[in-house]
N, C-alpha and C positions, 0 to 999 in steps of 0.2 A: 953720253958716254955709257957703255954697257961694262957691266960687271961680269968679271969671270965667273962660271959657274963652280960651285964646290960642291962636294960630297954631301954637305948636310942638306941644300936646296934640293936635291933629287930625291933624297929618302922619302919625304912626304908624297911626292907624287907617285914614286914607284907604288906605295902603300895603297895609294887610290886605285891605280890602275890593277893592283893584285886583286883588292876587295873587289871590283867591277866584276874581274874575270871570275870569282868565287860564286858571285850572285849569279852571272851567266851561266854557269855550269850548275848550279843549283836548280835555277827556273828550267834548264833543259833536261835535267833528271824528273823533275816534278812532273813535266808535261809528258815524257816518255811513259811515267807510272800511271798517268791518268787513264790511257788507253792501252788495251792489250793487242796492239798493232802486231805484226809481224811482218819484217821487210826481207825480201830474198831479192838477191842482184845476179844476174849471170853474168859472166865476165864480157866486158865489151856490150853490155845491153842495160836498159833502165832498170830501175828499182820497181817492184811493184809492191804495194801496200795493201795488204788484207785489211776489211772494216772491222772495227773493235767494237762495232755495236750491229746486232742482229736485227734486220729490218722487220717491222711490225706487219701483221697482216691486215688489220683493219685499224681505222684511225675512229674513234667516239667523237662524236661532235656535240658541242654543249648547245641545247635549245637557247634560242633566243627569246628572252622574257618580253612579254608585251606589259603595257600599264597595269593590267591586271593580273599579272604574274602567270599568266597561262602561255602558252605556244601560239603564234599566229596560226588562223585558220588555213590549210593547205587549199589552193584552188580547186574550185569543183569542177565536175564534169562538163565540158561545154555540149550543146546542143550539137545533134548530128548533120552530116552534110545534107543537101538537098541535090534534086535533080531536075532538070526542066524537059516535061513531056509536053505534047500537044494538048494533053488534059490540063496540063497546068504545072507548078512546082509543086513538088512532093517531098517529102520527109524519106530519107534512106532508110529509116527504121522506124519501128513503131513507138509512140510515146509509152512511157512507163504506166499511164492511166487506161491506156489501151485494153478493154476487157478480154479474158481468156474466153475463147467460145470451146465450150463442150465438146468432146471427142474430136478436136483438130489440133494437130502438131504442126510446128515450123518447119518448113522446106526450103530449101534454095530455089529462088524465084530463076526462071527462066529468061526472064525479059526486065526490063528495069520497073521496080516496083518497092513499095514501102516494106511490103512483106508478103510471103506465100504461105500459106498452110496446106494441108493434105489431112483427108479424111476419108473413111469407108461410108460414110452418110451419102444418101442421094442428095442431090442439090437442092430440092425441096425441104428435106429434112434438114440440112444444113442452114439453110436460110431461115426457118423457125429459129433455130437457137442462137444465131448472128444478130437476128433482129431483136431478141430478147436481152442478149447480152448487152448490146448498143442502146436499146433503150433504157435499161438498168442504169448506164452510164451517161444518160442525157440527150441522147440521139433518136431522133425520128428516122425510120426509113421507109420510103416511097417507093412503090413498084416492085414488093418482094414477091407477088404472087404471078408476075408476068414473064414466064419464060420466053425465050427467043426459040426459033426454029429447030437448032441443034439442041433444044432442052437446057442450054445455058441460061443462067440467071445474072443480072447486072442489078446490083442493089446500091442506090443512091442514098445516103445518108447524111444529115444535117443538124446542129446542135438544136436544142428545143429552146434555148435561150440564143439570143442575137449576140455571139460573140463577137463575130464579124461574117459578113455575107460572104467572105472567100473560104471559110471554113467549111470542107465538105470532105466526107469518105465515100470512096466507090470500092465495091468488091465485085469482081468477075468471078462466078462459081462455074468451073466447066467440070466436065467427066473426061479423063484420060487414062487409057488402060485399066478401067475397074475401079480407078480412085477418083474422088472429087478433089479437084485442085481448086482453090480460092486464090486470088490475087488480089492484094488490098493496096489502094492508094490512099493516102493520108495527104491532104493539102498544108504545104508548109503554113499557110496562113492558120491553122488548127494551133492551139496552144501545145507545146511540147512539155506536157508535165506527167 
């Protein structure tokens, strides 16, 4: 059997509903006050909300500590690419330890090569400086004084110590338009250091 509801039984329920409504309004007001967004609506269209926080232009990253408390090392540069020629596989650029040749400057190679140099020296004068520079770096050069019929030179160099029998360097020294052009091939079997 159910008891008829009286005025006194609805009063606590009505107070609870009113309290929940007050809390909901307070939360809505608090949330609206947290951001300064503005809403605009066009009749019959959706409301658009402007962002309350301006975007930052950069984000600072926190370094990840290692066991020693320092940053992990960044990956080092990898060796250069190689090219296969009938002469053999060559490095596509000179190793950092390759000696600088006096009075010669780098130029763009006109054919696949490790490097190309240009100089105003005659081929025989360049050969003397080249042989001396490679000799100081631990290479011996054979055939440095044997010019070809057109006056060009081919200088073959190998390490003084047996790094590997496949490590070799070849320089083609030719005259083109009043300048001496040197095309250098460094075998990929030579250490790239």
